[in-house]
C-alpha positions in Angstrom: 155.0 80.1 118.5 155.7 82.9 121.1 158.7 83.9 119.2 156.6 84.6 116.1 154.2 86.8 118.0 156.9 88.7 119.7 158.8 89.1 116.4 155.7 90.8 114.9 155.6 93.4 117.7 159.4 94.0 117.3 158.9 94.4 113.5 156.0 96.9 114.0 158.0 98.9 116.6 161.3 99.1 114.9 161.0 98.3 111.2 157.8 100.1 110.0 157.5 103.8 109.5 155.2 105.5 112.0 151.6 106.2 111.2 151.1 109.9 110.3 148.0 111.9 111.2 147.7 110.4 114.7 146.6 112.9 117.3 148.3 113.3 120.5 147.8 110.7 123.2 146.4 111.3 126.6 146.2 109.4 129.9 143.7 106.6 130.1 140.4 107.1 131.7 140.2 106.9 135.5 138.0 103.8 135.4 140.7 101.9 133.4 143.4 103.0 135.7 141.5 102.0 138.7 140.7 98.5 137.4 144.2 98.0 136.2 145.6 99.1 139.6 143.1 96.7 141.3 144.0 93.8 139.2 147.7 94.5 139.7 147.3 94.5 143.5 145.3 91.2 143.4 148.0 89.7 141.2 150.6 90.6 143.9 148.3 89.3 146.7 147.6 85.9 145.2 151.3 85.6 144.2 152.2 86.1 148.0 149.2 84.2 149.3 148.1 81.5 147.0 146.0 79.5 149.3 142.6 80.7 148.0 143.2 79.9 144.3 144.8 76.7 145.2 141.9 75.6 147.4 139.4 76.6 144.7 141.5 74.7 142.0 141.7 71.6 144.4 138.0 71.7 145.0 137.2 72.0 141.3 139.5 69.2 140.4 138.1 66.9 143.0 134.5 67.6 141.7 135.6 66.9 138.1 137.3 63.7 139.1 134.3 62.5 141.0 132.1 63.2 138.1 134.2 61.1 135.6 133.9 58.0 137.6 
């Protein structure tokens, strides 16, 4: 399934003619850049220190398993 989605991107990038009449592109708004940078830093932090998400996931799983009994 993933190959189909990736192939659609490759097809659009390499095998279709570019859209005419598009204006020049500019930098993203500062708010979007700040949020993207913040999420990237969180991604790195939680990749290096996964204790917090793991504890939350374990707690949630324990609550769900208690409720199913």
